[in-house]
C-alpha positions, 0 to 999 in steps of 0.5 A: 496476486496470484504470480507474487504469491506463488513467488513469495509463498512465505510471505503469504503464509506469514500475511495469513498467520498475521491475520490469526495473530491480529484476531487473537489481539483483537480477543484480548483488547475485548477483554481491557487488555492486550494494547499492545499486542493489538498495535504490533499485530497491526503493524506486522500485518500491515507491513506484509500486505504493503510488501505483497502489494508492492510485489503484486504491482511489479508483477503486473509491470507498468500498469501495476501502480494504477492498481495497487490500491485494489491489489492491497485491499485483497491481500488485506481482505485474504489475511483475514478471511480462511477462504480467500487465504487458501484460494491466495495461497494455492494461487487461484484467486479469481478476481480482486476482493476487498476487506468487508470492515476494517480488519475483519470482523470481531463481533462474536469472539469469545471475551478471554479472561484476564489482561486488564490493568489495574483499573480493572479492579473497579469494573465491579461497579460497572454493568459487565455487558455494557463494558463488554459492549463499548470495549467492542464498540471501541476496538471496531472504531479502532480498527476502521481508522487504522484501516482508512490510515492504511489506504490513505497511506497506500493511496499517497504513497501510489501518487508519490511513485506517479509524480516520481515517474512523471518528473522523471519523464520531464527531466528526460524531455527537458534533456532532448529538448536542450540537446536539440536546441544545442544542434539546432544552434550550431545547424544555425551557425554552420549555415551562417558561415556558409552565408557569409562566404557566399556573399564574400564570393559574389562580392568578389565576383562583382 
């Protein structure tokens, strides 16, 4: 991961900015709006995490595929954790990390004004505090579902890559076996011809 961060400093900086953008989008979502911003920020951040995870796997080499999930989770955590992000950007991460919850804790954010839809006109009839709690709960649940989906997609991708490698190895083995079979068949024909000539020679001597 440190190698990938040193090789791709611009992507690491973009990842940290994507984490901040996600936090801002979450704050908007808590105030009842910004759903499209939240989806866009989530997609942008996921794309950067996957791109850097690919680079991290490549930096490790043949063993990288087995560590892809942990690498992706570390980039995931660094995007929303300032301390981890700084260590990642400096190339001094000492161990793998995992995101604490979904896209990072969203409790305690200031609720922004505005950003609601026309339906918010009826909000005066609701308990504002209860409404904020409900929106926060929904935002947390959505973030956790999205994070779970990302991890499942990464695992599926890793499995697909492993299966491709195994399939390629099987094709190579099959080709080698076919070549061996042809070689042995040629040797058998040669030996048969020799045996036939020896048999004829023996008959002539008799």
